[in-house]
C-alpha atoms as one frame of an Amber mdcrd trajectory, in Angstrom:
protein
   0.000   0.000   0.000   1.205   3.504  -0.783  -0.297   6.751   0.489  -2.479
   6.914   3.598  -1.606   4.159   6.065  -3.883   5.291   8.872  -5.938   8.097
  10.356  -7.277   8.479  13.911  -7.976  10.769  16.812  -5.412  10.256  19.578
  -6.630   8.385  22.621  -7.015  10.266  25.899  -7.471   7.336  28.282  -5.361
   4.802  26.383  -3.219   4.549  23.285  -4.825   4.362  19.852  -3.174   2.387
  17.066  -2.589   4.783  14.188  -0.955   2.136  11.987  -0.022  -1.529  12.326
   2.588  -2.858   9.903   1.393  -6.240   8.594   3.510  -9.198   9.690   3.853
 -10.293   6.045   5.849  -7.195   4.998   9.567  -6.777   4.610   9.186  -3.305
   6.174   7.084  -0.130   6.049   8.113   3.524   5.959   5.716   5.922   7.641
   5.424   9.635   8.231   3.246  10.741  11.147   1.428  14.074  11.262  -0.263
  15.135  14.506  -2.553  18.194  14.574  -3.949  19.899  17.684  -7.419  21.290
  16.885  -7.761  22.810  20.368  -7.312  26.410  21.504  -4.998  25.192  24.276
  -1.719  23.290  24.415  -1.854  19.494  24.792   0.797  16.876  25.520   1.308
  14.140  22.941   2.973  10.726  23.147   4.014   8.681  20.117   5.429   5.178
  20.397   6.551   2.514  17.932   6.068  -0.864  19.582   5.494  -4.547  18.897
   2.672  -4.541  21.482  -0.340  -2.263  22.029   1.040  -1.226  25.436   4.376
   0.528  24.831   7.401   0.180  27.080   9.564   3.166  27.998  12.060   2.358
  25.215   9.290   2.441  22.564   8.583   6.187  22.779   9.766   8.587  20.089
   7.843  11.510  21.669   6.775  11.681  25.307   4.548  14.484  26.604   5.591
  16.700  23.711   3.987  20.136  24.251   1.852  20.593  21.134   0.741  24.245
  20.985  -2.827  25.360  20.358  -3.658  24.813  16.660  -0.123  23.464  16.202
   1.237  20.369  14.526   4.073  17.872  14.823   5.493  15.724  12.050   7.858
  12.777  12.362   9.158  11.450   9.065  10.810   8.337   7.669   9.942   5.939
  10.484  11.029   2.509   9.258   8.855  -0.171  10.835   9.571  -3.868  11.112
   6.822  -6.388  10.397   4.266  -6.366  13.217   5.230  -2.983  14.689   2.534
  -0.466  15.644   2.479   3.337  15.731   0.618   4.283  18.910  -0.749   7.745
  19.753  -1.909   9.321  23.019  -2.898  12.922  23.896  -3.749  14.672  27.145
  -7.028  16.024  25.696  -9.467  15.169  22.890  -9.216  16.930  19.533  -5.772
  15.720  18.484  -6.011  14.194  15.020  -3.317  12.072  13.416  -2.427  10.711
  10.003   0.188   8.206   8.910   1.261   8.125   5.281   4.047   6.298   3.485
   4.517   2.900   1.874   4.726  -0.795   2.606   7.379  -3.030   1.035   6.476
  -6.687   0.569   8.857  -9.641   0.542
């Protein structure tokens, strides 16, 4: 698949899976865009993990201060088969998109 890999609103009580790389792939390359639609700052967490409950070492952003109406983009995340991009925010209204490509075997 090329283009949009996933789209979701970040979870506020638990992590939401933005994208799960299929186990049958060689790898996937993803870009993550996070947009705060609120009029106040929120904290955002992004993790790349093999499970749906990330460990400390899985975080690529942790409580990043996303300004009101601001955005954050992380590019060229190379995912192994079975890895998940997980998103969490301190308040509702944080929308996320993953786009990129999947490379088969």
